[in-house]
N, C-alpha and C positions, 0 to 999 in steps of 0.2 A: 341454451347458452346465450348470454347477452352479447351485444356487439363489443363491449368492453373486454369480455372474457375471451373473445376470439381474436382480438388485435394482438399483434406482436408487441413485446415489451422491449423498448429501446434500451441500449447499453452504450457506454462509452468508457474509455480508460485514460489514465494519465500515468505515464511511465517516465521515470527519472533514470538517466545514465551518466556515469562518470565520463569525462572527457579526458583523453590522454594524448601525448605525442607519440611518435614512432619508437621511442625508448621506454614507453610505458609509464611516463612521469604525468602527474596530474596537471592539467592546463585549463585555462578558461575557454569556453566554446567559441568566443568571438563572433565571426560572421555566421556560424551555424544557425543562429537564431533567425536568419533571413532565408534559410534553405527551404522552408515549407511552412504553410499555415499550421498553427499548433505547436510550433517549436518556441520554447520560452526559457529565459534564465530562471534558475532557482535562486535561493537566497545565499548560497555559497558559490564561490568562484568556479569550481571545476565540474558543475552539474548542468546538464541540459535536460529539460523536460519536453516530452512529446505527447501532445493530447490529440484525442479524436473528437469528432462531433458525435452526437447521439446517433446510433445506427440501429436499424430495425432487425437485422439478422447478423449472425456470427460471420457469415461470408462477407457482408459489407464491412464489419469491424475489421476483420483480418485484411481486407484489401486496403482499407484506409490507413490502418496503423502501419502496415508494411510498406505502403507507398510513401508515407511521410518519413519513416525511418530510412527507406532507400534514398530519398531525396537528400537527407542529412548526410548519409554516408558518401554519396557521390561528391558533395562539396568538401566533406572531411577528407577525402582522399587527395583532393587538390591542395589542401592546406596542411597535409601531414598530421592529420588528427584522426582518433579513433573513438568508438563508444564502447563502454564496458558495462555488461549487465550483472553487476555484483552489488550486493546490498551494502557492503562497506568497501573501502578501497584496500582492505586486508591489512596493510600497515601504512599509516600516515601519522605524523605527529600533530602538525597544526594544518587545519584547513581554514582558509580565510573567508570571511563573509563579505558580501556586497554591502556597502554602507547604506543604511536607511533607518528612518525612524521606527519602522515596524520591528526590525531586528534589534534595534537599541531597547525598545520597550521589552521585548521578550527576554533579552539578557538581564535586564533589571529585575524582571518578575521571577524568572527561573533561577538566576544567578549563575555561578561558575558551572553548574551541571548542564547548562545549555550548550556547552561545548560538544556533548555527546551527540546532539542532533545533527551537528555538522558532518558527522561521519556516516550519515545514513542516506540511502537512495531506495525509493520504494515505488509501489504501484497503487493507484487508486482506481477502484471499479465503481462506476455509477450505474444503477439500475433504475429505470423509470418507476415512479410511484404509480401504483394501480388504484384507482378510485376506491375509497372505502377499505383498503387493505394496507395502507402505508405502515400502520403500526405493526401489523403482522410481519410485513416485510422487514421492518427495522428489527424486531425481536428475533426473526429467523436469522438475520446476519449476525446478531450477537451470539446466538447459539452455534453458528458454524465458524466462529472466529478461529478455532483451532485448525481450520483448513489452511491457515497461513503457512503451515508446515509443508504443503504440497509443492510450493515453489520457493522455499527458503534458499537463498543463494550466497550466504556467507556465515561461517561460524566464528570469524575472527574480528578483533578489534586491537589495533596496534600490534598486530602479530601474534596475539594470544587467542586461544579458543575460549570464548566466554559463554556460548550457547550454540545450539544448532541454528537458531534464528538470532544471530547477534544484533541485528537491527532492532528487533522487537524488544530485546532485553535493554538495549541502549535507550530506547524511547521510554519504555514503561517503568523499568525498575531503576534507571540511573538518571535520565535527564528530568523526568517529571516526578521523581520520588518526593520532592519537597512540596510539590503542588499536585497531588495525585488526581484531584478531580478534573484537572485540565487534560491529562494525558492517558489516563487508565481507561480500561473498558468499563462503560456504564452498564448498570443492570437494566432488565427489561422495563418497558413503560406500559401503563394501562391505556393511555390515549395520547393524542397529539398535544393536549393541554398540558399534560405532565411533562412531556418533552420540552415544551416552550418555557415552562417554569424553571426546569433545570437549566436551560440555556441562560435565561435571565439572571439566575442566581449565580452561576459560574461567571457570567459576564461581570456582574458587580463585584465579585470577589477579585477578578482579574484587574479591573480598573482601580479598585482600592489598593491592591498590592502594588500596581505601578505607581500610583500617587504617593503611596507611603515610601516608595523607593526613590522619590524625587522627580517623577516624570509629570509634566503638566497634564491635567485631565483632558484638555482640549486635543493634545497630541495623541493621547491614547484613543479617544473616541473618533478622531479623524482617521485612524489606521486600523481600527478594529470594531466590528460589529459582533453581536452575540454569536452568529454562526462562525465567524472567523477567529473567534478568541479561545476556541477549544480545539484540542487535537485528539479527542477521544476516538478510537479506531472505527466506530460505527456511528454514522450520523444521518439525521433526517434533514435533507437540504431543501428548504423552501425555495431558495434562490434558483436552483436548477430543476426542481420537481423530481428529485431523485432520492433514493437511499444510497449512501456512499459507504464502501468499505475500504479503509485505508491501511489494513494490516499487512497485505502481501509485500514481500520484497520486490525490488526490480528483478527482472529475469529475462531469459531469451523471449523475443516477441512471440514465438509459437506457444511457449508456456503461458504467457500472459493471456493470450487469446483463448487457450484451452480452459484456464481457470475462469476467465470472464464468462465463457459459454456455460460452464457447469453451475456457476453461481446464479446466472440469469435464469437457467432452466429450474434451478432449485427455488428461486424466488417467484418465478412465473408459475410454478406448480402450486403455489398457495391460493390461486384465484378461485379454484373450485373445491377447496379442501378446508376442513376444520383444522384450526391451529390451537393447541392448548399446551399449557406448562405443567409438567408433572414428573416426579421422580429424578432419578440420576443418570439414566442411560440414554434417553432419546431415541426416536425412531421415525421412520417415514413410511407411510403406506399409501394405497390409493385413496383411502377414505379420510386420513388425518395425518398431520404432523405434530408429533409430541416433542416439545422442547424440554430439555432438562432444566431443573432449578438452577438459578444463576450460580450458586456456589459450586455446583458440579461442573458447570461450563468453565468457571475459573480454573478448576483443577485440570481439566483437559487442556485449557490454554497454556497453563504453566508448563505442563509436560510437552506440549507442541513446541514451546519456545526452547526448552532445555534440550530435548532429545529429538524433535522432529518426528518423521514418519517411522523412525526406528523404534519408538515407543508403541508397544503392543495395544495399550489401552487407547491411545490416540488413533491408531489404525482401525480398531474395532469400532470406535465412536464414529469416525468419518464414514465408514462402511455402513453403519446403521442409518446415517443421515443421507445416504445415497451417492457418496463419492467413490469413484474407482481409484483407490489409492495406488494400485499397481500401474496405472496408466501414466503416473507422473514420475520424473526423475529429477528430484531437486539437486541443484548444484552443490548445495552445502554438503550433501552426502558424498559427492565426487571429490571434493577438495579438503575434506576433513582429515585429521590425523597428521598434519604437518607441523604441529606446534613445536618450537616457535617458528614463525615465518619472518625471514629477514626482509628489509626493504627491497633488496634486490630480487629476492624470490616473489615478493608482492608484485613488482613490476612485470615479472615474467608471467604471473598468473593473470594480470590485467591484459597483457598482450594475447595470451592464450584465449581468453574469453572474448576479447575484441574480435579475434579470428572466428570464433564460434558464432558470435552474433551476425557477422557478415555472411557466414555459410548458411545460417538459418534464414536470412532474408533472401539470399540467392536461391535456396532450395525452394522456398515458398513461391518466389516469382517464376521459377521454372514450372512448378506444379500448375500455377495459374495459367501459363501459356499452354501447357499440355491439354 
């Protein structure tokens, strides 16, 4: 085994949380961005993002993520604010953006449908690229995109059930429906050169659409580069030296770490294994990883978004790809079946899951002390 094959693969996460007051109403994070390194504003007012640094082990990732969230919660308690681990606010009419050239450009390119993105809070998982295997890592993440169902955390948009994974539906089928190459899942690539060609092509399309909509080209290019002008759920990130999976919802911190661990194990297992694309079923063994043809993956993804882990084909597929589906308890499954959800009920659900997040952080803190 080479030195590279024996080294741990680093992982990091970025998790977005809704910020609420003590009555469950959405509010800006305000001073919460100063609570810890890695706490940042998102492009909409009531969302706070918490990032970790690249971590060599899952234990390190857990300690850093929980420590940073704990610091935010301590300050939030002083300010009468809470964090909510739900992929959508359940019911909210208008969510305001923070003014910036970047969001102005996106609104012009995507049009009115960009409003759907404002209702979404998600998780990004970064896995370090392994020398010579980055393309296999990228393709493998494309193939396991249906695993988004493992931590889906809201079926609701404006009080109505729209899918088990409402956030994924809002992003892929509603927000970017008019510019599908910017936001849909991309197919497998043969090599890094093909990925870079796709990025450049999509970037030129994006710049052209912005200019056609009346935005100065300099403004577009000052705010976007090829990597930052696409929102496809799986990306090869030269800037960070990672492959990035952007599909999962926000969720309880313990669920985020659990999924990041499983995904990193899956990607790390490719180092001494043959990877090939064949058929419709997919499977993982000690000797090889067989990824389904891309059209089959899309079928599993669609079912994962619509019905989550309740779909038997999705469960069987994820099991074949090495995931223990029964080890997960998606929030969407717990809160489904309430349609319609009134604004008052939505506030109560936010408060309930703010409580659960705080218990999740306290429980992990106690376990670490024990």
